VEXMI-403117 format. One record per residue (C-alpha): x, y, z; residue in three letters. Coordinates in steps of 0.2 Angstrom, whole numbers, plus 5000, padded with zeros to 4 digits. Last residue first. Example, Ala and Ser with C-alpha at 12.3 -4.5 7.8 and 13.67 -1.06 7.14 Angstrom:
BEGIN
PT,5068,4995,5036,Ser
PT,5062,4978,5039,Ala
This chain:
BEGIN
PT,5748,5031,6015,Unk
PT,5738,5016,6012,Unk
PT,5750,5002,6006,Unk
PT,5740,4989,6014,Unk
PT,5726,4992,5999,Unk
PT,5710,4984,6008,Unk
PT,5700,5002,6003,Unk
PT,5707,5003,5986,Unk
PT,5704,4984,5981,Unk
PT,5686,4986,5989,Unk
PT,5684,5003,5978,Unk
PT,5690,4992,5962,Unk
PT,5677,4979,5965,Unk
PT,5664,4992,5965,Unk
PT,5670,4999,5950,Unk
PT,5669,4983,5942,Unk
PT,5651,4980,5949,Unk
PT,5646,4998,5941,Unk
PT,5654,4996,5925,Unk
PT,5671,5003,5925,Unk
PT,5679,5020,5918,Unk
PT,5696,5021,5927,Unk
PT,5709,5034,5932,Unk
PT,5698,5049,5929,Unk
PT,5704,5066,5928,Unk
PT,5707,5067,5908,Unk
PT,5696,5080,5907,Unk
PT,5684,5071,5895,Unk
PT,5682,5058,5908,Unk
PT,5673,5069,5922,Unk
PT,5661,5075,5907,Unk
PT,5657,5057,5903,Unk
PT,5654,5052,5920,Unk
PT,5641,5066,5923,Unk
PT,5633,5064,5906,Unk
PT,5631,5043,5904,Unk
PT,5614,5042,5910,Unk
PT,5607,5024,5916,Unk
PT,5625,5019,5918,Unk
PT,5630,5001,5915,Unk
PT,5641,5001,5899,Unk
PT,5642,5020,5899,Unk
PT,5655,5017,5912,Unk
PT,5654,5024,5929,Unk
PT,5668,5035,5935,Unk
PT,5683,5030,5948,Unk
PT,5695,5043,5954,Unk
PT,5709,5037,5966,Unk
PT,5719,5051,5977,Unk
PT,5734,5060,5974,Unk
PT,5728,5076,5977,Unk
PT,5727,5082,5959,Unk
PT,5716,5068,5955,Unk
PT,5705,5073,5969,Unk
PT,5704,5090,5962,Unk
PT,5699,5085,5945,Unk
PT,5686,5075,5952,Unk
PT,5679,5089,5960,Unk
PT,5677,5100,5944,Unk
PT,5669,5085,5935,Unk
PT,5658,5082,5950,Unk
PT,5642,5091,5944,Unk
PT,5644,5090,5923,Unk
PT,5625,5088,5918,Unk
PT,5615,5072,5919,Unk
PT,5618,5056,5929,Unk
PT,5625,5039,5933,Unk
PT,5639,5037,5946,Unk
PT,5656,5047,5950,Unk
PT,5667,5037,5962,Unk
PT,5680,5051,5971,Unk
PT,5694,5039,5982,Unk
PT,5702,5047,5996,Unk
PT,5718,5042,6005,Unk
PT,5728,5051,5993,Unk
PT,5723,5069,5997,Unk
PT,5712,5068,6014,Unk
PT,5705,5085,6019,Unk
PT,5707,5095,6002,Unk
PT,5703,5080,5992,Unk
PT,5690,5076,6000,Unk
PT,5682,5093,6001,Unk
PT,5684,5096,5985,Unk
PT,5674,5079,5982,Unk
PT,5660,5085,5993,Unk
PT,5660,5101,5985,Unk
PT,5660,5096,5968,Unk
PT,5645,5083,5972,Unk
PT,5635,5098,5976,Unk
PT,5619,5094,5987,Unk
PT,5613,5107,5982,Unk
PT,5615,5107,5963,Unk
PT,5620,5123,5952,Unk
PT,5636,5124,5963,Unk
PT,5646,5141,5968,Unk
PT,5663,5137,5975,Unk
PT,5662,5140,5995,Unk
PT,5653,5152,6008,Unk
PT,5636,5143,6013,Unk
PT,5621,5149,6003,Unk
PT,5613,5131,6001,Unk
PT,5615,5126,6019,Unk
PT,5631,5116,6025,Unk
PT,5631,5098,6032,Unk
PT,5650,5096,6039,Unk
PT,5655,5078,6042,Unk
PT,5669,5073,6053,Unk
PT,5688,5067,6055,Unk
PT,5694,5071,6072,Unk
PT,5706,5085,6077,Unk
PT,5697,5090,6091,Unk
PT,5693,5107,6082,Unk
PT,5684,5096,6069,Unk
PT,5693,5090,6054,Unk
PT,5681,5093,6039,Unk
PT,5672,5081,6024,Unk
PT,5659,5091,6015,Unk
PT,5639,5089,6013,Unk
PT,5629,5103,6004,Unk
PT,5612,5104,6010,Unk
PT,5594,5104,6001,Unk
PT,5593,5085,6003,Unk
PT,5601,5079,6017,Unk
PT,5620,5071,6011,Unk
PT,5620,5053,6014,Unk
PT,5634,5046,6028,Unk
PT,5640,5028,6025,Unk
PT,5649,5020,6041,Unk
PT,5658,5004,6040,Unk
PT,5676,5014,6046,Unk
PT,5671,5030,6053,Unk
PT,5667,5048,6049,Unk
PT,5659,5056,6065,Unk
PT,5644,5067,6063,Unk
PT,5646,5085,6065,Unk
PT,5633,5092,6055,Unk
PT,5620,5079,6052,Unk
PT,5620,5067,6038,Unk
PT,5607,5053,6033,Unk
PT,5612,5036,6039,Unk
PT,5618,5022,6033,Unk
PT,5628,5008,6044,Unk
PT,5638,4997,6033,Unk
PT,5632,4978,6030,Unk
PT,5620,4986,6016,Unk
PT,5602,4982,6011,Unk
PT,5593,4989,6025,Unk
PT,5605,5004,6026,Unk
PT,5600,5010,6008,Unk
PT,5582,5009,6013,Unk
PT,5584,5020,6028,Unk
PT,5596,5031,6017,Unk
PT,5583,5035,6005,Unk
PT,5569,5038,6020,Unk
PT,5581,5052,6026,Unk
PT,5585,5057,6008,Unk
PT,5567,5061,6004,Unk
PT,5562,5076,6015,Unk
PT,5573,5089,6005,Unk
PT,5574,5084,5986,Unk
PT,5588,5072,5979,Unk
PT,5604,5074,5969,Unk
PT,5614,5061,5977,Unk
PT,5630,5066,5987,Unk
PT,5637,5052,5997,Unk
PT,5649,5049,6009,Unk
PT,5658,5033,6013,Unk
PT,5670,5027,6026,Unk
PT,5680,5013,6023,Unk
PT,5692,5000,6033,Unk
PT,5681,4986,6027,Unk
PT,5673,4975,6040,Unk
PT,5657,4978,6032,Unk
PT,5660,4970,6015,Unk
PT,5653,4983,6000,Unk
PT,5642,4974,5988,Unk
PT,5625,4982,5996,Unk
PT,5634,4999,5996,Unk
PT,5636,4997,5976,Unk
PT,5619,4989,5972,Unk
PT,5609,5003,5982,Unk
PT,5620,5018,5975,Unk
PT,5617,5011,5958,Unk
PT,5597,5011,5961,Unk
PT,5596,5025,5970,Unk
PT,5609,5035,5957,Unk
PT,5598,5033,5941,Unk
PT,5598,5053,5938,Unk
PT,5611,5059,5950,Unk
PT,5628,5052,5958,Unk
PT,5641,5056,5968,Unk
PT,5652,5045,5979,Unk
PT,5666,5051,5990,Unk
PT,5675,5036,5997,Unk
PT,5685,5038,6013,Unk
PT,5702,5026,6016,Unk
PT,5711,5021,6031,Unk
PT,5696,5026,6043,Unk
PT,5699,5035,6058,Unk
PT,5695,5025,6075,Unk
PT,5697,5008,6067,Unk
PT,5711,5013,6060,Unk
PT,5720,5011,6076,Unk
PT,5719,4992,6075,Unk
PT,5713,4984,6090,Unk
PT,5727,4978,6101,Unk
PT,5726,4995,6113,Unk
PT,5708,4989,6117,Unk
PT,5715,4971,6123,Unk
PT,5729,4980,6134,Unk
PT,5714,4991,6140,Unk
PT,5705,4976,6145,Unk
PT,5719,4969,6154,Unk
PT,5722,4986,6164,Unk
PT,5704,4985,6170,Unk
PT,5708,4970,6180,Unk
PT,5688,4966,6182,Unk
PT,5682,4958,6200,Unk
PT,5670,4975,6204,Unk
PT,5666,4971,6184,Unk
PT,5658,4956,6189,Unk
PT,5643,4966,6195,Unk
PT,5636,4972,6178,Unk
PT,5637,4953,6174,Unk
PT,5625,4950,6190,Unk
PT,5613,4964,6187,Unk
PT,5611,4956,6168,Unk
PT,5609,4940,6174,Unk
PT,5597,4945,6188,Unk
PT,5586,4954,6176,Unk
PT,5586,4943,6161,Unk
PT,5567,4939,6164,Unk
PT,5561,4957,6168,Unk
PT,5567,4962,6150,Unk
PT,5549,4965,6144,Unk
PT,5540,4953,6133,Unk
PT,5544,4943,6117,Unk
PT,5561,4937,6110,Unk
PT,5571,4939,6127,Unk
PT,5588,4949,6126,Unk
PT,5603,4937,6126,Unk
PT,5614,4946,6139,Unk
PT,5633,4948,6133,Unk
PT,5650,4949,6140,Unk
PT,5666,4960,6140,Unk
PT,5663,4969,6124,Unk
PT,5681,4973,6116,Unk
PT,5678,4972,6096,Unk
PT,5679,4953,6096,Unk
PT,5664,4953,6108,Unk
PT,5655,4963,6098,Unk
PT,5657,4953,6083,Unk
PT,5655,4937,6092,Unk
PT,5637,4945,6099,Unk
PT,5632,4950,6080,Unk
PT,5634,4933,6076,Unk
PT,5621,4927,6087,Unk
PT,5608,4939,6080,Unk
PT,5591,4927,6083,Unk
PT,5595,4926,6100,Unk
PT,5591,4946,6101,Unk
PT,5609,4956,6109,Unk
PT,5609,4965,6125,Unk
PT,5630,4969,6126,Unk
PT,5639,4971,6142,Unk
PT,5653,4983,6140,Unk
PT,5668,4987,6152,Unk
PT,5675,5003,6147,Unk
PT,5692,5008,6137,Unk
PT,5693,5025,6135,Unk
PT,5697,5031,6117,Unk
PT,5701,5016,6105,Unk
PT,5688,5005,6116,Unk
PT,5675,5019,6114,Unk
PT,5677,5022,6097,Unk
PT,5676,5003,6090,Unk
PT,5662,5000,6103,Unk
PT,5651,5014,6097,Unk
PT,5655,5007,6079,Unk
PT,5648,4990,6082,Unk
PT,5633,4997,6093,Unk
PT,5627,5007,6079,Unk
PT,5629,5025,6075,Unk
PT,5614,5036,6068,Unk
PT,5602,5021,6072,Unk
PT,5603,5007,6083,Unk
PT,5605,4988,6082,Unk
PT,5619,4984,6096,Unk
PT,5609,4988,6113,Unk
PT,5624,4992,6125,Unk
PT,5624,4991,6145,Unk
PT,5639,5002,6149,Unk
PT,5652,4999,6165,Unk
PT,5662,5009,6177,Unk
PT,5655,5025,6169,Unk
PT,5666,5039,6164,Unk
PT,5652,5053,6162,Unk
PT,5658,5065,6149,Unk
PT,5668,5051,6138,Unk
PT,5653,5038,6141,Unk
PT,5640,5052,6139,Unk
PT,5649,5057,6121,Unk
PT,5650,5039,6115,Unk
PT,5631,5034,6121,Unk
PT,5626,5050,6112,Unk
PT,5634,5044,6096,Unk
PT,5628,5026,6098,Unk
PT,5611,5030,6100,Unk
PT,5596,5035,6112,Unk
PT,5607,5038,6127,Unk
PT,5606,5035,6147,Unk
PT,5615,5040,6162,Unk
PT,5623,5037,6178,Unk
PT,5613,5023,6183,Unk
PT,5616,5016,6200,Unk
PT,5623,4999,6205,Unk
PT,5626,4991,6222,Unk
PT,5617,4974,6218,Unk
PT,5602,4984,6211,Unk
PT,5600,5000,6217,Unk
PT,5596,5006,6198,Unk
PT,5598,4993,6186,Unk
PT,5580,4986,6184,Unk
PT,5573,5004,6184,Unk
PT,5586,5010,6172,Unk
PT,5583,4994,6162,Unk
PT,5564,4999,6160,Unk
PT,5566,5016,6156,Unk
PT,5580,5012,6142,Unk
PT,5569,5000,6134,Unk
PT,5554,5010,6133,Unk
PT,5565,5024,6126,Unk
PT,5570,5012,6113,Unk
PT,5587,5018,6104,Unk
PT,5598,5009,6118,Unk
PT,5614,5015,6129,Unk
PT,5611,5013,6146,Unk
PT,5628,5020,6156,Unk
PT,5631,5012,6173,Unk
PT,5640,5019,6190,Unk
PT,5646,5006,6201,Unk
PT,5645,5008,6221,Unk
PT,5660,4998,6228,Unk
PT,5654,4981,6234,Unk
PT,5672,4972,6232,Unk
PT,5680,4987,6239,Unk
PT,5669,4986,6256,Unk
PT,5674,4967,6255,Unk
PT,5693,4971,6255,Unk
PT,5703,4968,6240,Unk
C-alpha cells in the first residue's frame, strides 16, 4: 500500500449519551491523524441509524447508554454492516470491555475516572488510525460468525401485570441472565408519567437493557421494553421486515380494552406476529386483562404461563386466564421465571 493510501482520511462516528463527551471527542478527533468526524449520536439506536446512513470508517462507542446500550448496538452493527469500533469504557467496568470485544469491537480505550478525555487523546487517535491497516474482510468474517439470532431474538416474552406487578417484574427481570436470546415486552397497568421512572428502576437491577418503549423501537435480545402509561404496546414488523415495538394511543383501532396499556392487545400481537416463538406470562393483578390474549398465544402455539396463588399478591388475572384452560403452567414467580429462561434457551426454537 502506498504512503498516500495509508494516510487516507478516516471518517469517524462518535456515539455517546453525554453531550459534553460528544463535543470533547469531536474536538479531539477532528483533524487529528487524518481523521474527520462524520457525525455524532446520543444513544445506540440513533448511532445504528447514523452508522448505516453515513458508512463511517470507524466508530468511537460508549457502552453505557439509554434506549439502546453499546452491546446491543454492536450486535446489530456487526450483523448489518461490520465496521471497526473503538470502545470507550471505565476502568471499573473491565468485564464490559471483554464482552464488547467478543461482540466484534476492534479495540478499547480506558476512560479516565476523573476529569476530561485529554489524557487518552493520543491513544484514541492511534487506535482509530490503525483502521488504515485493517483487513476489513477479516472483520466481516468474524462478524458473520455472530449468531444470527442476535439480530432478532430467538424468543420473545410478553409479560402482563397489574396490582403487585412492579415488585414481581423487578424480581423476574433481575433473574434473567443477560445473554439470553430473548426480548421482553411488558404491559404494566400504570398511569402516564410513571412508566419512564419505573423502567429506569427495573434497569438498575437487571442484566437486560430496560427502557420505556417508543414507537418503532427495535426488539432485540437482551432488551426489555415497558409500555408507556396511557398507551398500548404491541409487536409489529416494520416495512423493512424488522421486529419492532408499536406504541399506540388509547383510541387506536383494534379490539376494545378496559385498560391502557392493554395486556390483551400486547399478547394478541405476539400471537399474530411470532406464533410459537412467543411466551405470554401473566403476573399478579385484579380483573381479567390478559385472559383473551393468553388464549390467542396458546392457539398460536406459544408458551403460556401464569403466576400461581402461591406468590401472586392478587390472584385475579392469573385465575381468570387459568379458568379458560389456556394456561400451560401455573407457577410461583421464581419457578415461572426459571421456565421462561428454559423457553428462551430451548435449542428447538422453531
